[in-house]
C-alpha positions in Angstrom: -15.9 -14.0 -60.1 -17.1 -14.1 -56.4 -17.5 -10.3 -56.4 -15.8 -10.0 -53.1 -14.5 -6.6 -51.9 -11.0 -6.4 -50.5 -10.5 -4.2 -47.4 -7.2 -3.6 -45.5 -6.0 -1.9 -42.5 -4.6 -2.2 -38.9 -1.0 -1.2 -38.5 -0.8 1.0 -41.6 1.4 4.0 -41.3 2.9 6.6 -43.7 5.7 4.2 -44.3 3.6 1.1 -45.1 0.4 2.5 -46.8 1.9 2.8 -50.3 2.4 -0.8 -51.2 -1.0 -1.7 -49.7 -2.8 1.1 -51.5 -1.2 0.1 -54.8 -3.1 -3.2 -54.7 -5.5 -2.9 -57.6 -8.5 -4.7 -56.1 -8.4 -2.8 -52.8 -11.7 -1.1 -52.1 -11.1 0.3 -48.6 -8.3 1.2 -46.2 -8.9 1.4 -42.4 -6.4 3.8 -41.1 -8.2 5.8 -38.4 -6.1 4.8 -35.3 -2.8 5.8 -37.0 -4.3 9.1 -38.3 -5.5 10.1 -34.8 -2.2 9.1 -33.2 -0.3 11.1 -35.8 -2.6 14.1 -35.4 -1.5 14.5 -31.8 1.9 15.5 -33.2 1.2 17.3 -36.5 -2.6 18.1 -36.4 -5.5 16.2 -38.0 -5.6 18.0 -41.3 -1.9 17.6 -42.1 -2.1 13.9 -41.1 -5.0 13.3 -43.4 -3.5 15.3 -46.3 -0.2 13.3 -46.0 -2.0 10.0 -45.9 -4.2 10.9 -48.9 -1.1 12.1 -50.8 0.7 8.8 -50.2 -2.4 6.7 -51.1 -3.0 8.7 -54.3 0.7 8.4 -55.3 0.6 4.7 -54.8 -2.4 4.4 -57.1 -0.6 6.4 -59.8 
C-alpha cells in the first residue's frame, strides 16, 4: 500500500542470488562488484550470462 520498491544487493554471488531473486516483490538487484570480479576469471559475457540464467531460473 506504500508503493515502495524493493532493491537488494551487496554480497550476492552465483551461490546466493537464487533465493534473493525469487522474492516476488524484488525490483532490482545490485550485483556489479561480483560480476566484475568473476569476469577476471571467466570473462564478462559468461559471468553475465550465468548470473542472468540463475536469476531467471529463480523467478521460474
